[in-house]
Steps between C-alpha positions, in 0.01 A plus 500: 500500500309680226124498450524280192667218693261539794205471259634180349559339840155609619340350191680172553378503862140553395507230233702238682545577866695186587777585254528874568840469661628255239476699177607862451495690169747780422444569128166440335238669278221709651135534407457745207876529445645609166839364397688711247550316171850459355603531135362150438158596644555286809557553871648274766286422805715391795404288799745464784480412868586244760366215708558479872756247626229276645276529195302195394447646152658264246384658176387835358271529198430816303194507274484779243175605332447719192155659497378233737640202308782292650790503257811428708595307811843527660654289775800703616808358665546565870861497619600547863144611568522783248340546161547751220347455157346708225279476195424722203169669433416664168376854435146537377143534618532184706459466876710251692419325824756320717416238760780364718430172678702309758491127556556362848407162639356416160250785515506784244389836635479849351761739641482811285298661221570801277239592241450751216875524426600642160804581289522836322647851505561744786507881489530793741298823491611785724518878533244740643120500501446465124693173518247330727164687505207264567134511397175330597447450127803273484326169565696266274666203667672192362678194644779587255552856626695481825659729755678466831460665839357838593544828314569731791606841367697664782354289778704257704501144371354338811521143624141452382597629156777241486240227539339600169665288235383417146160597366305623199598848382241776532450854371221554754502617860222342702614669822505855362254740664356842425228667296704526180614142517148371561389679183755302303776759482861390488707498817680277742821696473605454861292197600655162577361256245579130478627392156430847358649584160292808407252546217744507211715226653194277514404593144852430375503159668161420344612602152825304524325184619233523232739583218795274578344225713768534768426558871615832644611617842518873574635634828418868548711707741368846421480771768265795449667841450845341538808678370762309307716512814227324695504219241875444533699240689658606829741225613558677830129473590301199615355353181133507602524869589528602132273463199784334307563261788136403547467427130827303488392303808177391331679407178759303697236319706324412174821339375512736202806721555670337201178461304375857452488571127417871508425799722227750410574836662253788519641778716620858477216733594646540849840593356371773269620772736868588530573136578485448123862618488620176659239269345725353230776416747254346744344292224846369406549389859153344518560322172829353626331376815218340301750321278702386802205371703290353217761297312271386220369849416494555123287810438384816673188677374490865600187717477545869420280696741188687391464876565327531834563473872852577608742788490594770256763312299292232334622581149858455618418175680324354196800585282735331747285187486521507122879531510528217756330265255761585238795423727413134554414252227284297741281794610185575302292813555125534458303823489192580706393789275159452347389238751133545586358597837783702654366694799802721555698237687362150447304324227161339458451125497496508119811717501696249704384222270651702215836490683494122467388504137784735406771298672375153398650507145842590642491208745375270222790606279765474772400175670285310251694582181186644344581669172339839460341611175446856620664754731426419866696780669395861569604765244845639577642830373813412300610836363391864478640763265423823320364448150433867439538840666164455674468123476614221732458131414473226759588149382359199691581130486157410360202659325309722740169681528393818677181495703223747434456798736373404844231710669522507877320730742386714209853543360638347183852360522706445185803277447687790342493685832678219685843572347743717694834647393811651648747737339784351703509154652444612860288806437129522580256310282293714263152428371256642246724520193347210306272609218397152391629142479478240225518124550666314213589131541784497758527878511340793672569828322474805725426835337619786723358848529841665546846446358652479847779241512437234764749248635269247672146367480273340763175314449245506781464746781654406832167395654219752432354665194674833450370772733258260674492273803354215295717192453587442135311206350517551124487549211781256427742389234447127439628223282295498180455123504541390862324802659760505781574845638842642413776532758529861608831681451664793671754751365606292202763675290376646170762433233 
């Protein structure tokens, strides 16, 4: 018997001891539960159960409240001591309360209550630490921002964890310890946190609720420093022994396996060593498993990693992520270039909030049919070709701008110095041949010092400024109007 059923029976016992053995619930709503809305903005709430053979209960009554006001009363049929009935609730910033009464010997008594139930949208966030980083500054909470269970990272999902059901989503970590955390720094990468969705998950839920007036559930299954392999499904393993399995378990227990609209995936730093060679194939497998397990999945939002912690093949990994987004029409990619507060691996509180602000317009377009009057995606390199003996032109999908030189540790860093070339596709990358660059609408015109003929071009160093141990953090190429950092590119063919 699962915990949910035990809870219902226990509640009935506490409320009406004399009828404990007479009424048993099998399907029912839970406190703080979110039901995924259908295409008609409704969800079906099911009640089912049975009465014992010697039951004296002759009638059941369900009272349904919207924001505290009684608006529906149902008297379900009971046949052969069994009952099964449902009702529709509507999506919106409305909280439902259900009270189930039984009538026996002419006396009506309360059997069961579920409160703060809503109808809205459900999403998954997963990946490695940047998918779920928490912060003491993340204090927002709302009855319309829900989550389910415990975000565990790599830890075993214990019997006590299984007792944690629905609750209000949080980007905070009240149990985190340590000097840095107490000063308000971000953290919580490996800490078990009930209903944790991370800073940017919490911000995204807040923005969606405020903008579209629809409740949101986010279930975050991120595992700090995890490789893509550690995020994959392993059918031969016990489900709760894997990150994929623990996440799927929570989604299943929440009743949302067919109701997940989208997955947000931030991962790749841990595969930026030679594992990058198999990253595309592993993502294909992960993608197939997501689509198989989460039947209602419509979109995947993939974040291209920022230069920083990880191995020596970050340029290659970022390019693979870019190409993945082009292979599937339901995968959207978002850059992390130009996001504030990067510390070499993670981001500041404000930086994570920027994650949410960047991705919000895409979700609004895809799930709320919001028409866009401006470009909401990061600049993408479309084509690159020689326009003169010492001139190469890069053509982007939108007007772009080049940031001013950035001074760091007494050194000035220029955008022109962040382009690298190769004479042959697989030969070493060369630097220092750019004399100057010119930004012109959707183009960047590169003036070369030499007339050497190059075959490929790369934008952004692998992870550090050239000839330093300092992680690259600008200057950037950005969208002229949306200020979103461009997607980096690696060894693109020069026509």
